[in-house]
N, C-alpha and C positions, 0 to 999 in steps of 0.2 A: 176410772175402774179401780175399786178399792183393793187393797191388798190383805191377803189372809193366809196365815200359816196353815198348811195342810193339817187337818186334824188326825190325831191318833187317840187312843185311850187317854183321856185327859190327865195331865200332871201340871203341876204349878208352872212348869217351864214350857209346856206345849201349847197351852191355851192362851191367846192373846188377851191383854187387859180391856181392849176395847170391843166388848161383847155386843155393843149395839150394831156392829156391821153384820154379825152373824144373825141377829134378830131381823134386821132389815132384809137379808137375803132369804130368809125363811118366812117372811110375812105374805108372801105371794101364793095363794092357794095352788096355782098350776105347778109351782115347783115343789110344793108339799106332795102333790099327787105323783109327780114324776119320781121324787125321792122314794116314796113309799113302793111304787111298783118295782123300781130298780132294786130295792131291798128284799123283795121276795124272789126274784129271778133275774138272771143276767139277760137283758133283752136288747134286741137291735133297735136302733133309732126308728126304723120303718115300723117295727111292731109296737114301739111306745107310741108313735104317732097314731097307729090304728087304735089302739087301747084309749088314748086320751082324745080322739077325734080331733086332732090338730094336724097342721102341716109338718112335714119333716123339718123344713128350715126353722120353724118356730121351736120344735123340740130341740133341735140342735143348739139354737140360741140360748134357750133357758138351761139346757144341760151344761152349756159352756161355762156359765157363771157357778154352777154347782161343782164342776170339775176343777175350776180355778181355786175354789175354796177348799178342795181336797175332799169333798163329800162323795163324789162319784169318780169311778175309775173306768176309762175306756179301753177296750180291746179291739184291734183292727183285724178283720179276716177279709182280705181282698177289698171289695167295694164296701163291704158290710162294716158297721161300727157297732159294738155292743157296750152297753152300760151296766154297771153294777155298783151297789153301795161299797164304798172303800172299807176295807177291813178294818175294825176297830172303832170307826167313828160313832157307831151307835151308843158307845159308852159315854159319850159327851152328854151331860144333861139336857142341853138346848137341843141337840140333834135328837135324842131320845124322845123329847116332847113333840118335836116336828114330825118324827116318824109316826108317833101315835095319832096326831092329828091328820096326817096324810092317809093313813091307813083307814081312818074313819071316812074320809072323803071318797076313797076308791071303792070302799065297801058300799058307800051310798049310791055312787053312780053305776056300780056293776062292773067296772073295769077290773077290779081285783079277781073276781070270778072267772073272768075271761082268759086269765093267763094260762091256765092249764090247757084250754082249748087252742089257744094260740101256739103254744109250744108244740102240741101234738100235731098241728098243721105242718110243722116243719118236716115231719116224718112222712107226709103223704107222697111226696115225690119219690122218695126212696122206696116206699111200698109199692108204687106203680111200676117202678123200674125193675125191681127184683121179682115181681109177679110175672113178668114176661119171660118166656123161654128164650135164651140168647145163644148166638154162636152156632157153629156147625154140629150136627148130630154125628154120631158114629162111635167107633171104638176110642174110649178114652186113653191118652197118652200121659206120660210123665209131664207134670207142669213145668212150663218154662221158668216159673218163678222159684224152682227147687233150691237154687243156691241161697235165696233169701230165707226160705223156710228153715234151711239147715243152719243158717246164722242164728235164727231164733232159738234153735235147739241147743246150741253150744253152751249157753250159761247153765243148763239143766244137769244136775247130778243127783241122784236119788231114786226113789221107788218109781217103778214104771208099770204099776198095777192098773190104773185107770187115767185116761185122758178125756177131756171133754173138748170138743171143737164147736164152739158157738158161732152161728153164721156160717155153716159149712159150704153154702152155695153149691157148686157143682162137685164138691168133695175133693178139690185138688190137694188140700193139705192132708187128706186121709192117705194119700200116697206116701207121706212121711210118717204120720202118727201111727197108722196101722202096722207099719213095719217096726215100730220101736215099743209100742205099749201092749200090754197083755190084753186090754180091752179098751175100746173107744166108744164113747157116746157122741154123736154128731147131731147137732140142733140147727134148725132153720125154720123161719116162719113162712116162707114162700113155698107152695107146693111144686111149682115148676122147678125150682131149684133142688128140692129134695128128690125129685124124680130122676134128675140128672145125677145126683149123688148115689141113689139106689142103683142105677145102671153101672156106675163105676164100681161100687161095692160088689155087685153080682159078677162083674167081669173079673175082678181080682180074686174072687174066692174068699173074702174076708168074713167068715162066720162070726168073728169076734167084734164086729162093728154094729151098733145099734143106731138107727136113724129115728128121730123124734121131731115131730112138728110142734111149733108153739112160739110164743113170745118169751123173750129172755127173762121177764119176771114172773113167768107162770109158776104157780105154786106146784103144780103137777110135775113140771120138769125138775124143780129142786127136790121134790120128794123122791123121784126116780133115782137122781144121782146121790141122794143121801142113803137110799135104800141099798146102793152099791158100795157105800162107805165113804162117799166124797171123793173128789177128783185128787189125784197127785199133781195134776196140771191141767189147768183151763187155758185154752188158746182161743184167741179172737183176732183173726187176721182181716185187717182193713174193714173193720166193723164200727170202730169208735167214731169215725168221721160221718157216719150216717145216723148217729143217735142224737135225738133232740137235747138230751141232758147227759153228757158224757160222765159226770160223776155218778149219776143214778145207774148208768149201764155198768160202770166198773164195780159198783157196789153189788150189783145183782150177779155179775160174773164171780165176784169174791165169794158169794154164798153157795157157789157150786163146789168150791174147793174144800178139802179137809183142813183141819187145823194144821198149820205149818205148810200147806200146799201152795204150789206156784201159780201165778197168773203171767201168761205170756201174751203181750199185746203188741201186734204188729200194726203200724199205721204210718201215715205220710209225716215227713218233716214239713213244717210250715212252707207253704208255696203260695204263688199268685196266679195259678192257672184256672181261671174262672170257667173255662170250657167244661170242666169236670162237674160243675153243678148241673149243667143241662145234659152232658153225655152220660154221666154215672150217677146222677141224683145225689152228688155229694152235698153235705150240709155244712161241713167245716173244711177249710183249706189247710188241713194237717194241723199238727201241734208242735211246739218247740219243747225242748227237753225239760225246761223248768215247768211248763204246764203239766206234762206227764207226771213229773215227780210230785207236784202239788196235788194232783188229782189222786194219786196213790196214797199219799199221806192223809188226804181228807176223808178217805174211806177206810182208814185203819190199817193199810198194808205197810209191810216193813221191808228192809233190805232191798230197796228199789235200785235197779240198775238200768241205764238207758244206753243203747248201742246203736250207732248209725249204720245204715246198710246203704252202700252206694248204689245208684241206679244201674250201673253195669250188671248188677246181680238180679235185677228186679223184672227180668223178662222183657217182651216185646209188646206187651198189652197197652191199652189207652193210659195207663198210669206208670208204664215202664220208664218214662223219662224222669220221674220224680225219685229223689233220695227217700227211702224208707227208713223206719227205725223200729227198734223193739224195746219194749219196756218189760223187765222181768222183776216181779215183786212177790212177796209171800204174805199169806194170812198169818195172824199172830198164832203161836203155838198154844196159847192159854185161852183162846176164845171159846165161848159157848157154841155148841152145834146147834 
């Protein structure tokens, strides 16, 4: 096995003198294709195997050589392993040439064009799960998760004119938001969930809560929130781990906030409970604090704070045994609306 210093944006000190080792590594068309696909989207080894029409062991073996050279970075999620192009390596001229050649190969065989379809398929289980009405019907009560939601509210100081609750589900967070904000817009893409939220809103007599159906990135939803002046705070409770592309979801959430508005993201701390993939259609097994901060920075959010919420405050639901956490960050005050 050859030795190779992990690549960063090249400098005289960081790039080895024996360049033939890198040329040899990148002379294999399969590795070029693998590298190119991982440069477009962070993909699971199983997803790469499907795109490349190869076995998972072969993909893992070829990816290992690229990882040892510092070209690919792997992130573990329970039994899943995701690969992406290591930050900064595309600046190396040899790697840049390899990526260009690899993209030509994956464009030619059609695998590049299938990435969006494959990523969208991650969402299928979550859509099916939330399209089903769940739980007992009847008069809604205060959510058992209320202490966790109050923990999320604690960092907020400022205007309370408008809040947006994205992925409102049965509307349990509305028990908090509608009591704090002058106006609330609650959004969900699943009609059965909105119907449950509608019953909750009616039973509470909240005339200042508006329920909207649609996808997070729907232009009509953004237009409605902008018509109201943009949100002082956008809440997404246990939504991010269901989204196929968390960075894109965070960017869409930020688009609902006014300049200087707050995003409050409640989600799980990284865990290993694979049962939630089947029971709750979870796509990601939580996030660590560094991941949340990186996501916030990637979409241009500022003043990010992350606080852990112990499981003792998170209710007795199927995810009540997990520690949760809240990310609070703000949109830039000088951004264009």
